[in-house]
C-alpha positions in Angstrom: -8.1 34.0 21.5 -5.2 34.5 19.2 -3.3 37.8 18.9 -4.7 39.9 16.1 -8.3 38.7 16.7 -10.7 41.7 16.4 -13.0 42.1 19.3 -16.0 44.4 19.4 -17.5 45.1 22.8 -19.5 47.4 25.0 -18.3 48.2 28.5 -18.6 50.4 31.5 -15.5 51.2 33.6 -16.0 52.2 37.3 -13.7 53.5 40.0 -13.6 52.0 43.5 -16.2 54.5 44.7 -18.6 53.3 41.9 -18.2 56.4 39.7 -18.3 55.6 36.0 -15.1 56.9 34.4 -15.5 55.5 30.8 -18.3 53.8 28.8 -18.7 52.4 25.3 -22.2 51.2 24.2 -23.5 48.7 21.7 -24.3 51.7 19.5 -20.7 53.1 19.9 -18.6 50.0 20.8 -14.9 49.6 21.5 -13.2 47.7 18.7 -9.6 46.5 19.0 -7.2 43.7 18.0 -6.0 41.6 21.0 -2.2 41.4 21.5 -1.5 44.9 20.1 -1.2 46.8 23.4 -4.3 48.8 22.6 -6.1 48.3 25.9 -5.1 47.9 29.5 -3.3 44.6 30.2 -5.8 43.3 32.8 -8.7 44.3 30.6 -7.3 42.4 27.7 -6.5 39.3 29.8 -10.1 39.1 30.9 -11.6 39.8 27.4 -9.4 37.0 25.9 -11.3 34.5 28.0 -14.7 35.6 26.8 -16.9 34.5 23.9 -19.3 36.3 21.6 -22.5 37.3 23.5 -20.9 36.8 26.9 -21.3 39.3 29.7 -18.8 39.5 32.5 -17.9 41.8 35.4 -14.3 41.9 36.6 -11.9 44.1 38.6 -8.3 44.7 37.6 -5.5 45.8 40.0 -3.8 49.2 39.7 -0.6 47.8 38.4 -2.3 46.2 35.4 -4.4 49.3 34.7 -2.7 52.8 35.0 0.0 51.7 37.4 0.7 52.1 41.0 0.7 55.6 42.5 4.2 56.8 42.9 4.8 59.6 45.4 8.2 60.4 43.7 6.2 61.7 40.7 4.9 64.6 42.7 7.0 67.7 42.7 7.0 71.4 43.5 7.8 74.0 40.8 8.8 77.5 42.0 6.2 80.1 41.1 8.8 82.1 39.1 9.2 79.0 36.7 5.5 78.8 36.0 4.9 80.9 32.9 1.2 81.3 33.2 -0.4 80.9 36.6 -3.7 82.5 35.6 -6.5 79.9 35.5 -4.5 77.3 37.6 -6.7 75.4 39.9 -6.3 72.5 42.3 -7.1 69.1 40.6 -6.9 70.7 37.1 -4.9 68.8 34.5 -2.5 70.9 32.5 0.2 70.3 29.9 3.8 71.0 30.6 7.1 70.4 28.8 9.3 67.9 30.6 13.1 67.7 30.6 13.1 65.7 27.4 11.1 68.5 25.6 7.8 66.4 25.4 4.4 67.8 26.3 3.0 65.7 29.2 -0.3 66.0 31.2 0.1 66.7 34.9 -2.4 67.4 37.7 -2.1 70.5 39.8 -2.4 69.3 43.4 -1.5 72.5 45.3 -0.9 76.2 44.7 0.9 78.5 47.2 2.4 82.0 46.8 5.8 80.3 46.4 5.2 77.1 44.3 2.8 75.0 42.3 2.7 71.3 43.2 2.2 69.0 40.3 1.6 65.2 40.0 3.0 63.4 37.0 1.0 60.2 37.9 -1.9 59.3 35.6 -5.1 60.5 37.2 -6.2 56.9 37.6 -2.9 55.6 38.9 -3.2 53.6 42.1 -6.9 52.7 41.5 -8.4 49.3 40.9 -10.9 49.4 38.1 -14.1 47.4 37.7 -15.6 46.7 34.3 -18.9 45.4 33.0 -18.2 44.0 29.6 -20.4 42.5 26.9 -18.8 40.9 23.8 -20.7 42.0 20.7 -18.6 40.2 18.1 -15.3 38.4 17.6 -13.6 38.3 14.2 -10.9 35.6 14.0 -10.2 36.3 10.3 -7.8 39.0 11.4 -5.9 36.7 13.8 -2.2 36.0 13.5 -0.8 32.6 12.6 -2.3 30.0 14.9 1.2 28.4 15.2 2.7 31.6 16.6 3.6 31.8 20.2 0.8 33.6 22.1 1.6 36.7 24.2 1.2 36.0 27.9 -0.2 38.7 30.2 0.8 38.2 33.8 -1.7 37.6 36.5 0.4 39.1 39.2 3.3 41.5 39.6 5.4 38.6 40.7 4.9 37.0 37.3 6.9 39.8 35.8 10.0 38.9 37.6 9.7 35.1 37.9 
């Protein structure tokens, strides 16, 4: 499938414990152009291999989904630096302003009298994701020049360095 090809699909995304974390139906499908970094790398790699009407179940690794979990992205903020602690709860996602002045979502992982522990990792970091996908339609009229070099999505983290 060439970059720029428009794909319309239904899918269900599940966590390792089987819990559904996202779903798009035939009545409300996902529509995107491949090769535009609009979906997860591993998801796109699998979809590129599919044809109209095809159904497929696949699992992608954490590094090709929301990344590996990084313990270094967990930090404690002293309570006196937290402007509004009312309503803070464990496992709640809040927005804070980082050192660059950008608003970023973080997860509150612990609250003590002295500090709030926050996790900058994406909530799905470190998790393999399983998808049930059905291709509803493929529109190649939006595709890039067929003579252009196709974007290659790695199959393994080692492919990134080799």
